[in-house]
KEKE-3310 file (N, C-alpha, C; in steps of 0.2 Angstrom, whole numbers, plus 5000, padded with zeros to 4 digits):
npx = (5094:5086:5092:5084:5073:5082:5084:5071:5068:5078:5074:5061:5066:5072:5062:5055:5064:5064:5051:5051:5061:5055:5045:5050:5057:5046:5040:5048:5051:5036:5037:5045:5041:5029:5033:5044:5047:5050:5044:5028:5016:5000:4992:4998:5001:4990:4983:4972:4974:4980:4976:4962:4951:4942:4942:4958:4972:4984:4980:4975:4987:4995:4989:4993:5005:5003:4998:4990:4978:4961:4951:4951:4954:4944:4947:4953:4953:4964:4960:4962:4954:4943:4951:4950:4940:4929:4933:4924:4911:4910:4904:4896:4902:4897:4890:4882:4880:4871:4871:4880:4882:4875:4863:4859:4852:4834:4824:4815:4828:4837:4849:4859:4869:4883:4891:4900:4888:4878:4885:4885:4887:4899:4893:4884:4871:4864:4865:4858:4854:4848:4839:4830:4825:4819:4808:4804:4798:4796:4810:4827:4839:4854:4869:4881:4888:4903:4915:4920:4918:4917:4907:4913:4918:4909:4899:4908:4909:4894:4893:4902:4896:4882:4874:4872:4860:4853:4843:4834:4826:4832:4834:4842:4849:4855:4865:4868:4878:4882:4893:4900:4901:4914:4924:4927:4936:4946:4963:4967:4964:4958:4966:4975:4965:4955:4952:4944:4947:4942:4945:4948:4935:4932:4926:4939:4945:4956:4966:4974:4992:4999:4996:5003:5005:5014:5023:5020:5016:5029:5034:5026:5021:5018:5005:5004:5012:5019:5016:5013:5006:4995:4989:4986:4976:4968:4961:4954:4945:4932:4925:4929:4922:4910:4905:4907:4894:4886:4885:4881:4891:4900:4916:4933:4935:4923:4916:4924:4921:4909:4907:4913:4906:4894:4898:4902:4891:4882:4888:4887:4874:4871:4877:4869:4858:4860:4864:4851:4846:4836:4836:4838:4841:4845:4847:4857:4863:4875:4877:4879:4875:4863:4856:4858:4850:4839:4836:4833:4841:4850:4866:4878:4885:4870:4863:4869:4871:4857:4855:4862:4856:4842:4847:4849:4839:4834:4825:4823:4824:4822:4830:4829:4816:4809:4816:4817:4802:4801:4809:4803:4789:4792:4798:4812:4831:4843:4854:4851:4851:4862:4879:4893:4903:4898:4888:4873:4861:4855:4841:4839:4840:4831:4819:4823:4822:4809:4803:4809:4805:4790:4792:4801:4793:4783:4789:4793:4805:4820:4826)
npy = (5045:5032:5019:5014:5024:5035:5029:5029:5043:5048:5041:5048:5061:5059:5055:5066:5077:5069:5071:5084:5088:5081:5088:5101:5097:5094:5106:5113:5106:5108:5122:5124:5117:5124:5137:5137:5134:5123:5112:5104:5098:5096:5090:5095:5108:5116:5129:5130:5119:5125:5137:5148:5155:5162:5172:5177:5184:5178:5165:5170:5175:5166:5157:5166:5160:5148:5136:5125:5128:5129:5135:5148:5165:5177:5188:5203:5221:5233:5244:5261:5265:5254:5243:5233:5230:5219:5217:5228:5234:5251:5267:5267:5257:5244:5227:5224:5221:5227:5239:5251:5266:5283:5285:5273:5268:5268:5265:5265:5268:5256:5252:5236:5233:5222:5206:5192:5183:5194:5198:5187:5174:5170:5174:5187:5187:5177:5183:5188:5203:5203:5195:5199:5211:5205:5203:5216:5225:5239:5245:5249:5238:5239:5230:5230:5221:5214:5201:5193:5204:5210:5217:5229:5233:5233:5243:5253:5255:5258:5271:5275:5274:5278:5287:5289:5293:5300:5312:5306:5297:5286:5268:5259:5244:5233:5219:5207:5194:5179:5177:5187:5197:5191:5193:5206:5208:5207:5210:5208:5198:5194:5204:5217:5226:5240:5243:5241:5249:5250:5263:5269:5270:5275:5273:5268:5269:5262:5263:5253:5253:5251:5248:5238:5222:5211:5216:5220:5206:5201:5209:5205:5199:5184:5177:5166:5156:5142:5131:5118:5116:5125:5117:5106:5114:5117:5105:5103:5113:5112:5106:5114:5125:5121:5117:5130:5135:5127:5131:5144:5154:5168:5167:5178:5182:5182:5190:5202:5204:5204:5218:5226:5226:5230:5243:5247:5247:5254:5268:5266:5268:5281:5287:5287:5291:5306:5308:5308:5295:5283:5264:5246:5232:5216:5200:5186:5169:5158:5139:5132:5140:5140:5129:5127:5137:5132:5120:5125:5131:5143:5152:5157:5169:5172:5176:5187:5195:5199:5204:5215:5224:5225:5232:5243:5248:5244:5238:5222:5212:5194:5181:5167:5162:5161:5154:5141:5137:5137:5127:5116:5116:5112:5099:5099:5097:5108:5108:5109:5122:5127:5130:5123:5131:5135:5146:5153:5146:5147:5145:5147:5161:5164:5160:5170:5182:5182:5184:5196:5206:5210:5219:5227:5236:5241:5251:5252:5255:5249:5261)
npz = (5335:5328:5316:5309:5309:5301:5289:5284:5284:5274:5264:5262:5259:5248:5240:5240:5234:5221:5217:5216:5205:5194:5193:5190:5177:5171:5168:5160:5150:5145:5143:5132:5122:5121:5118:5108:5090:5086:5086:5088:5097:5098:5109:5120:5118:5117:5123:5131:5142:5151:5154:5156:5143:5145:5156:5157:5149:5148:5142:5129:5125:5123:5114:5102:5100:5098:5086:5087:5094:5098:5087:5075:5075:5065:5053:5057:5061:5067:5081:5086:5096:5101:5101:5091:5075:5065:5049:5040:5028:5020:5024:5036:5043:5045:5048:5039:5022:5014:5018:5016:5016:5021:5012:5010:5020:5022:5029:5045:5056:5065:5076:5079:5092:5098:5102:5093:5093:5087:5078:5068:5057:5043:5033:5031:5029:5035:5049:5065:5065:5051:5050:5058:5052:5042:5049:5052:5041:5040:5043:5044:5050:5058:5057:5071:5076:5085:5084:5098:5106:5124:5136:5139:5127:5118:5126:5124:5109:5106:5111:5103:5090:5093:5090:5079:5064:5074:5073:5066:5075:5079:5086:5098:5101:5111:5113:5124:5127:5139:5141:5138:5151:5156:5148:5150:5160:5152:5146:5134:5118:5104:5101:5106:5119:5125:5142:5158:5175:5192:5201:5217:5218:5206:5189:5177:5161:5150:5138:5124:5122:5112:5095:5090:5091:5092:5097:5111:5115:5115:5125:5136:5151:5158:5169:5174:5183:5184:5173:5174:5188:5184:5176:5183:5192:5183:5178:5190:5191:5188:5197:5210:5206:5205:5219:5224:5218:5222:5237:5235:5234:5231:5221:5221:5209:5203:5210:5206:5194:5192:5199:5192:5179:5182:5184:5172:5164:5171:5168:5154:5152:5160:5148:5138:5141:5144:5131:5126:5119:5116:5121:5119:5131:5127:5132:5129:5127:5130:5128:5138:5147:5144:5145:5159:5162:5158:5166:5177:5186:5185:5179:5188:5180:5173:5184:5189:5180:5177:5190:5190:5181:5188:5199:5193:5187:5175:5163:5152:5136:5139:5131:5133:5138:5125:5117:5123:5125:5112:5107:5114:5109:5096:5098:5099:5103:5114:5111:5097:5093:5092:5083:5077:5080:5093:5092:5089:5076:5061:5062:5077:5077:5071:5079:5089:5084:5079:5092:5097:5086:5089:5101:5098:5088:5095:5100:5114:5125:5134:5141)
capx = (5090:5088:5096:5077:5071:5087:5083:5064:5070:5081:5068:5056:5069:5073:5056:5052:5069:5063:5046:5054:5065:5051:5040:5055:5058:5040:5038:5055:5048:5030:5038:5048:5035:5024:5037:5048:5044:5053:5041:5022:5011:4994:4988:5003:5002:4982:4984:4966:4974:4983:4974:4956:4950:4934:4946:4963:4976:4988:4976:4976:4994:4998:4985:4995:5009:5001:4995:4986:4972:4955:4950:4954:4948:4942:4952:4950:4956:4966:4956:4964:4948:4939:4954:4949:4933:4930:4933:4917:4911:4906:4905:4894:4905:4892:4893:4876:4881:4867:4871:4886:4882:4869:4858:4856:4846:4828:4819:4817:4834:4838:4855:4861:4876:4884:4896:4898:4882:4876:4890:4882:4892:4904:4888:4880:4864:4860:4866:4853:4848:4846:4835:4826:4824:4812:4801:4802:4798:4799:4815:4832:4843:4862:4873:4887:4891:4909:4917:4925:4917:4914:4903:4918:4920:4900:4900:4912:4906:4887:4896:4905:4890:4876:4871:4871:4853:4848:4840:4827:4824:4835:4833:4848:4847:4861:4864:4873:4880:4883:4900:4904:4903:4920:4930:4929:4942:4954:4968:4970:4959:4960:4971:4974:4959:4954:4950:4943:4947:4938:4951:4946:4928:4929:4928:4943:4945:4965:4968:4979:4999:5003:4994:5008:5002:5020:5028:5013:5017:5036:5036:5020:5024:5014:5004:5005:5020:5019:5011:5011:5003:4990:4986:4982:4971:4963:4959:4950:4943:4924:4924:4927:4916:4902:4906:4905:4887:4879:4886:4880:4897:4904:4923:4934:4936:4917:4915:4925:4918:4901:4906:4917:4901:4890:4901:4901:4883:4879:4893:4883:4865:4872:4878:4862:4853:4862:4861:4843:4846:4832:4839:4834:4846:4844:4851:4858:4864:4878:4872:4879:4870:4855:4855:4857:4842:4831:4836:4831:4849:4854:4872:4882:4885:4863:4861:4874:4868:4851:4854:4866:4848:4838:4849:4851:4832:4834:4821:4827:4822:4827:4829:4830:4810:4807:4820:4815:4797:4800:4811:4798:4784:4795:4802:4821:4835:4846:4860:4850:4850:4870:4882:4899:4906:4894:4884:4865:4861:4850:4836:4839:4841:4823:4817:4825:4820:4803:4802:4809:4800:4783:4795:4804:4789:4778:4791:4794:4812:4823:4828)
capy = (5041:5024:5017:5013:5030:5038:5026:5032:5051:5047:5040:5053:5067:5057:5054:5073:5078:5067:5075:5091:5087:5080:5094:5106:5094:5095:5112:5116:5103:5110:5128:5122:5114:5131:5142:5132:5132:5117:5105:5104:5092:5099:5090:5098:5115:5119:5135:5129:5115:5130:5146:5151:5159:5169:5178:5177:5187:5172:5160:5173:5178:5158:5157:5167:5157:5141:5134:5121:5132:5126:5139:5153:5170:5180:5193:5209:5228:5235:5250:5263:5265:5249:5236:5229:5229:5215:5219:5232:5240:5257:5274:5265:5251:5239:5219:5222:5221:5231:5246:5254:5272:5284:5285:5267:5267:5270:5261:5268:5263:5251:5250:5233:5233:5215:5203:5188:5182:5198:5201:5183:5169:5174:5176:5191:5189:5174:5187:5190:5208:5203:5189:5203:5215:5204:5203:5223:5228:5247:5246:5246:5234:5238:5227:5235:5218:5213:5194:5193:5208:5210:5222:5233:5235:5235:5249:5260:5255:5261:5278:5278:5274:5276:5294:5289:5293:5301:5314:5301:5295:5279:5264:5256:5235:5231:5212:5205:5187:5180:5177:5195:5199:5188:5198:5215:5209:5204:5216:5206:5195:5195:5209:5221:5230:5243:5238:5247:5248:5254:5265:5274:5270:5279:5268:5272:5268:5263:5263:5250:5256:5253:5243:5231:5216:5208:5222:5217:5198:5200:5209:5202:5196:5179:5178:5160:5155:5138:5128:5112:5119:5127:5112:5103:5117:5117:5099:5102:5118:5111:5104:5120:5129:5118:5117:5138:5134:5124:5134:5151:5159:5170:5168:5184:5181:5184:5197:5207:5204:5209:5224:5228:5225:5235:5250:5248:5247:5262:5272:5267:5270:5288:5292:5286:5297:5312:5308:5308:5290:5275:5259:5239:5228:5208:5194:5180:5161:5152:5133:5129:5143:5140:5123:5128:5139:5128:5114:5128:5133:5148:5150:5163:5175:5176:5179:5193:5204:5202:5208:5220:5226:5225:5237:5249:5250:5245:5232:5218:5207:5188:5177:5161:5159:5162:5149:5135:5136:5136:5120:5112:5115:5109:5092:5100:5099:5115:5107:5109:5129:5130:5128:5120:5137:5138:5151:5151:5144:5151:5142:5150:5167:5165:5162:5176:5188:5182:5187:5203:5211:5214:5222:5234:5237:5243:5255:5254:5254:5248:5265)
capz = (5330:5324:5311:5303:5306:5298:5281:5282:5283:5268:5258:5261:5256:5241:5236:5239:5230:5216:5215:5214:5199:5188:5191:5186:5170:5168:5168:5158:5144:5144:5140:5129:5117:5121:5115:5103:5083:5082:5089:5088:5098:5100:5117:5125:5115:5118:5129:5137:5146:5158:5155:5155:5139:5147:5160:5158:5146:5147:5135:5122:5122:5121:5107:5096:5100:5097:5081:5089:5096:5096:5082:5072:5076:5060:5050:5062:5059:5074:5081:5094:5103:5102:5101:5085:5072:5059:5042:5038:5022:5021:5030:5042:5048:5049:5044:5036:5017:5011:5022:5015:5017:5024:5008:5009:5025:5019:5034:5052:5058:5071:5076:5083:5094:5101:5100:5088:5092:5083:5071:5065:5052:5037:5027:5035:5027:5041:5056:5068:5062:5044:5050:5063:5048:5037:5053:5053:5034:5039:5047:5043:5054:5056:5061:5074:5081:5082:5086:5103:5110:5130:5139:5139:5120:5116:5128:5120:5102:5106:5113:5097:5084:5095:5088:5071:5065:5081:5069:5063:5078:5079:5091:5098:5104:5114:5113:5129:5129:5147:5144:5138:5158:5157:5143:5153:5161:5149:5141:5128:5116:5097:5099:5111:5119:5129:5148:5163:5180:5197:5205:5221:5218:5198:5183:5174:5154:5149:5131:5121:5124:5107:5090:5088:5094:5093:5103:5117:5116:5116:5130:5140:5159:5163:5176:5177:5185:5183:5168:5177:5193:5183:5173:5188:5193:5179:5179:5196:5191:5188:5205:5215:5204:5207:5226:5226:5215:5228:5241:5235:5238:5227:5223:5222:5203:5199:5212:5204:5186:5194:5200:5185:5174:5184:5184:5165:5162:5174:5165:5147:5154:5160:5143:5133:5144:5142:5124:5124:5115:5118:5119:5123:5132:5125:5135:5124:5133:5127:5126:5144:5150:5143:5147:5166:5164:5155:5172:5183:5192:5183:5181:5191:5175:5173:5191:5189:5174:5178:5197:5189:5177:5193:5204:5189:5186:5168:5158:5146:5135:5140:5125:5135:5137:5118:5113:5127:5123:5104:5107:5118:5103:5090:5098:5097:5110:5116:5107:5091:5093:5092:5078:5077:5082:5098:5091:5086:5070:5058:5066:5085:5076:5068:5085:5093:5078:5080:5098:5097:5083:5092:5106:5094:5083:5099:5102:5121:5127:5141:5143)
cpx = (5093:5090:5089:5072:5077:5086:5077:5065:5074:5076:5062:5060:5070:5067:5053:5058:5067:5057:5047:5056:5061:5046:5044:5056:5053:5038:5043:5051:5040:5032:5041:5044:5031:5028:5040:5044:5047:5050:5033:5017:5005:4990:4992:5002:4994:4982:4976:4967:4977:4978:4966:4954:4945:4939:4952:4967:4981:4985:4978:4983:4996:4993:4989:5003:5010:4996:4990:4978:4967:4950:4954:4950:4948:4947:4950:4956:4958:4962:4959:4958:4945:4943:4956:4941:4936:4929:4924:4917:4909:4910:4901:4897:4902:4894:4886:4877:4877:4868:4878:4888:4875:4861:4854:4850:4839:4824:4819:4824:4834:4846:4858:4867:4877:4891:4895:4892:4877:4879:4888:4889:4895:4898:4882:4875:4862:4863:4857:4849:4848:4840:4829:4824:4818:4806:4798:4802:4798:4804:4820:4839:4850:4865:4880:4890:4897:4912:4922:4925:4914:4910:4907:4917:4915:4899:4902:4909:4898:4889:4899:4901:4883:4871:4870:4863:4849:4842:4834:4826:4826:4834:4839:4846:4853:4861:4870:4874:4884:4889:4904:4906:4910:4925:4930:4933:4948:4957:4968:4967:4961:4966:4972:4969:4959:4949:4948:4943:4942:4945:4949:4939:4927:4931:4934:4946:4953:4964:4973:4986:5001:4998:4997:5007:5010:5025:5027:5016:5024:5038:5030:5024:5018:5012:5004:5013:5021:5014:5009:5005:4995:4987:4983:4976:4966:4958:4954:4945:4933:4922:4923:4921:4908:4899:4903:4896:4882:4879:4883:4885:4899:4911:4925:4934:4928:4914:4917:4922:4910:4900:4910:4912:4896:4892:4902:4896:4880:4882:4887:4875:4866:4874:4872:4857:4853:4864:4856:4842:4841:4836:4836:4840:4843:4849:4851:4862:4870:4876:4871:4876:4863:4852:4853:4851:4837:4830:4835:4835:4851:4860:4873:4881:4876:4862:4865:4872:4861:4851:4856:4860:4845:4840:4850:4844:4832:4830:4826:4822:4828:4823:4830:4823:4807:4811:4819:4808:4795:4803:4806:4793:4787:4798:4810:4825:4840:4852:4858:4851:4857:4875:4889:4904:4903:4890:4877:4865:4855:4843:4833:4838:4832:4820:4816:4822:4813:4799:4804:4807:4795:4785:4797:4798:4783:4783:4794:4801:4814:4823:4823)
cpy = (5037:5023:5016:5017:5034:5035:5029:5039:5051:5046:5044:5060:5064:5057:5062:5079:5077:5071:5082:5092:5085:5086:5099:5103:5094:5101:5115:5113:5106:5118:5127:5121:5121:5135:5142:5132:5126:5110:5106:5098:5095:5097:5093:5106:5118:5123:5134:5124:5119:5135:5145:5156:5164:5174:5179:5176:5180:5167:5164:5174:5170:5157:5160:5164:5149:5139:5129:5122:5130:5128:5143:5159:5173:5186:5200:5215:5231:5243:5253:5264:5258:5243:5235:5230:5223:5220:5220:5235:5247:5261:5271:5261:5248:5232:5219:5225:5226:5239:5249:5262:5274:5285:5277:5264:5271:5270:5266:5264:5261:5248:5244:5231:5224:5214:5198:5186:5187:5198:5194:5179:5174:5177:5178:5191:5184:5177:5188:5197:5208:5198:5193:5207:5213:5203:5212:5226:5235:5249:5244:5244:5234:5236:5229:5228:5216:5207:5197:5198:5205:5216:5227:5237:5236:5242:5255:5260:5259:5268:5280:5281:5275:5283:5293:5289:5295:5307:5312:5295:5286:5275:5260:5248:5235:5224:5209:5198:5186:5182:5183:5198:5197:5193:5204:5214:5206:5211:5215:5199:5193:5198:5213:5226:5233:5239:5244:5244:5251:5256:5270:5274:5274:5272:5271:5268:5268:5261:5258:5255:5257:5247:5237:5226:5210:5210:5219:5210:5198:5203:5208:5198:5191:5179:5171:5157:5148:5133:5122:5113:5119:5123:5108:5105:5117:5110:5099:5108:5116:5110:5109:5125:5127:5119:5126:5138:5134:5129:5141:5156:5161:5172:5176:5186:5185:5189:5203:5209:5207:5216:5228:5231:5231:5242:5253:5251:5253:5268:5272:5269:5278:5291:5291:5289:5303:5314:5308:5300:5286:5271:5252:5236:5220:5204:5188:5175:5159:5143:5130:5132:5141:5134:5124:5132:5135:5123:5119:5130:5137:5148:5157:5169:5178:5178:5185:5198:5203:5206:5215:5225:5229:5232:5243:5252:5250:5236:5231:5213:5200:5184:5169:5159:5157:5155:5143:5133:5134:5128:5114:5110:5111:5103:5094:5100:5106:5114:5110:5117:5131:5127:5125:5123:5139:5143:5149:5149:5148:5150:5147:5156:5169:5165:5168:5182:5189:5185:5194:5207:5214:5219:5230:5237:5241:5250:5258:5252:5253:5255:5271)
cpz = (5328:5320:5305:5302:5301:5291:5279:5279:5275:5262:5257:5257:5251:5236:5235:5232:5223:5212:5212:5207:5194:5188:5188:5179:5167:5164:5162:5149:5141:5140:5135:5123:5115:5117:5110:5096:5080:5082:5090:5091:5102:5106:5122:5126:5118:5124:5135:5142:5154:5160:5153:5150:5141:5149:5160:5150:5142:5141:5129:5119:5120:5114:5101:5096:5097:5091:5081:5094:5095:5089:5081:5072:5068:5058:5055:5058:5065:5074:5086:5099:5106:5102:5094:5082:5068:5052:5039:5032:5026:5025:5036:5048:5051:5045:5040:5027:5013:5013:5022:5016:5017:5021:5008:5014:5025:5026:5039:5055:5065:5071:5083:5085:5098:5099:5093:5087:5088:5077:5067:5061:5047:5033:5031:5034:5033:5048:5058:5065:5056:5045:5053:5056:5044:5041:5054:5048:5032:5043:5044:5049:5054:5060:5065:5079:5077:5086:5092:5109:5118:5130:5138:5132:5117:5119:5125:5110:5101:5108:5107:5091:5085:5092:5083:5070:5069:5078:5068:5069:5080:5084:5091:5103:5106:5116:5118:5131:5135:5146:5141:5144:5158:5153:5147:5157:5160:5146:5135:5125:5108:5096:5104:5113:5125:5135:5153:5169:5184:5201:5210:5220:5210:5193:5178:5165:5153:5142:5129:5121:5117:5102:5088:5092:5095:5097:5110:5118:5118:5124:5137:5145:5160:5168:5178:5177:5184:5179:5171:5184:5189:5178:5179:5191:5191:5177:5185:5197:5191:5194:5211:5213:5204:5215:5227:5224:5220:5234:5242:5235:5230:5226:5220:5214:5200:5203:5209:5197:5189:5195:5195:5181:5176:5183:5177:5162:5165:5170:5157:5148:5155:5153:5141:5135:5144:5135:5122:5118:5119:5117:5122:5123:5130:5129:5130:5130:5129:5128:5133:5148:5151:5145:5157:5167:5164:5163:5180:5188:5186:5183:5183:5186:5174:5179:5192:5186:5177:5186:5195:5185:5182:5197:5199:5187:5180:5166:5155:5143:5135:5133:5127:5134:5130:5115:5117:5125:5115:5103:5108:5112:5097:5089:5097:5104:5110:5112:5098:5089:5090:5085:5080:5081:5089:5097:5088:5078:5067:5060:5072:5082:5074:5074:5087:5090:5080:5086:5100:5091:5086:5096:5103:5089:5089:5102:5109:5122:5134:5145:5140)
residu = (MET:THR:LYS:LEU:LYS:PHE:ILE:TRP:VAL:GLN:ARG:ILE:LEU:LEU:THR:PHE:VAL:THR:PHE:ILE:ALA:LEU:ILE:GLY:PHE:ALA:GLU:ALA:ALA:ILE:ARG:TRP:MET:LEU:PHE:SER:SER:HIS:ILE:GLN:ILE:PRO:CYS:ILE:GLU:ASN:PRO:ALA:LEU:TYR:THR:ASP:PRO:GLN:THR:GLN:ASP:ASP:TYR:TRP:VAL:LEU:TYR:HIS:TYR:ASP:SER:ALA:ALA:PRO:TYR:LYS:THR:LYS:PRO:ILE:VAL:PRO:HIS:PRO:LEU:LEU:GLY:TRP:THR:GLN:LYS:ASN:GLY:GLY:GLU:LEU:GLY:THR:ARG:SER:PRO:LYS:TYR:GLN:SER:THR:LYS:ASP:VAL:THR:GLY:HIS:PRO:ILE:LEU:PHE:PHE:GLY:ASP:SER:PHE:VAL:ALA:GLY:PRO:ASP:ASP:ALA:LYS:LEU:ALA:LEU:PRO:GLN:ILE:LEU:GLU:LYS:HIS:LEU:PRO:ASN:ALA:SER:VAL:LEU:ASN:TYR:GLY:VAL:GLY:GLY:TYR:GLY:VAL:ASP:GLN:ILE:ALA:LEU:ARG:VAL:LYS:GLN:ASP:GLY:THR:ARG:PHE:ARG:ASP:ARG:ASN:ALA:GLN:ILE:VAL:ILE:GLY:ILE:MET:LEU:ARG:ASP:LEU:ASP:ARG:SER:LEU:LEU:ARG:PHE:ARG:HIS:SER:GLN:LYS:PRO:TYR:TYR:THR:ILE:GLU:GLN:GLY:GLU:LEU:ARG:LEU:HIS:HIS:PRO:GLU:THR:LEU:ASN:ASN:LEU:ALA:PHE:ILE:ASP:SER:TYR:THR:PHE:GLN:THR:ARG:SER:PHE:VAL:VAL:ALA:ALA:ILE:LYS:ARG:LYS:PHE:ARG:PHE:THR:THR:GLN:ARG:ILE:HIS:ALA:VAL:LEU:GLY:HIS:GLN:ASN:GLU:LEU:SER:GLU:LYS:ARG:TYR:LEU:LEU:ASN:LYS:ALA:ILE:LEU:LYS:ASP:LEU:ILE:ALA:HIS:LEU:LYS:SER:GLU:SER:LEU:SER:ALA:ASP:PHE:VAL:ILE:PHE:TYR:SER:GLU:SER:ASP:LEU:LYS:GLN:HIS:ALA:ASP:GLY:THR:PRO:SER:LEU:ARG:GLU:CYS:GLU:LEU:LYS:THR:ILE:PHE:SER:GLU:LEU:ARG:VAL:THR:TYR:ILE:ASP:THR:ALA:PRO:ALA:LEU:THR:GLN:ALA:ILE:GLN:SER:GLU:GLY:MET:LYS:ILE:CYS:ASP:LEU:TYR:ASP:LYS:SER:ASN:HIS:PHE:THR:PRO:THR:ALA:ASN:GLU:MET:ILE:ALA:ARG:SER:LEU:ALA:PRO:HIS:LEU:GLU:LEU:GLY:THR:THR:SER:LEU)
# end
């Protein structure tokens, strides 16, 4: 080996060692800032820099360490079956302030299940179920929405509370926001949660091992091995997602999401039929998903959910046409339908309520 080649080899090795050392230093610094209470740097401590809040438990565990998270969860009550419920009142456990007990339900009962798109804002009177009730004067619409729920928890709550008022031929409405598909993959979000797995072709439900979240967090093993590498991968995630979308490919995560939610919904539908319960499914959209729908390039989540319903031979109510037609006629933009928390505004809920009411009045159901 000539002297010149030896010098180049030395430089390459030195550069490599320096790079590894910098990565190690950066990793140690990030971990110290994430988990130390002595320093707070919001631009570093935001868990979304490293993890996906839609599909990764790591995000939500970091969230509880981190005061720089982008939003605060609403007060919740731990629940051994559902994981958590919001602070609800009365024996019926709904968010509807006027329905505290069975005797308050004087009209035809409609039980509306879902996530925060159903639960609504802090002022429960502005939630979709209560706005819908104004268009159904002979009905009592009970709000069984809970913030943060995925398809799995929504299904479990339907099983728990769906038989209420069966003797009065109650209708069940199940709202699924497209991002709820992702939440079925989580074990932890606002709190520990039940989750399903598919084992040997069978759907299996796992309950939280303990309701003590601090104990869970203390013993939690992060799936993120390197926060530096994770941050780099998150930086380029949209590029890879676009490539998958253009090529029409499903990655491993989306395939798992599709199969799991199909199994959960199949199990729920079988339960509804066995209990002789009538139900309607309603699809809600996040702002980005609705924009893709309006552009004629539906998101992968939209395609997955509609394919699942098609394969299970279940009809559904799609809120996208009503919203897009309404904003076109009123000269609005899609962003005008969502508030700062990325939920529907009262105006959007009014549009949806007007489109749902005729269907519910007819009494024709998805099941």
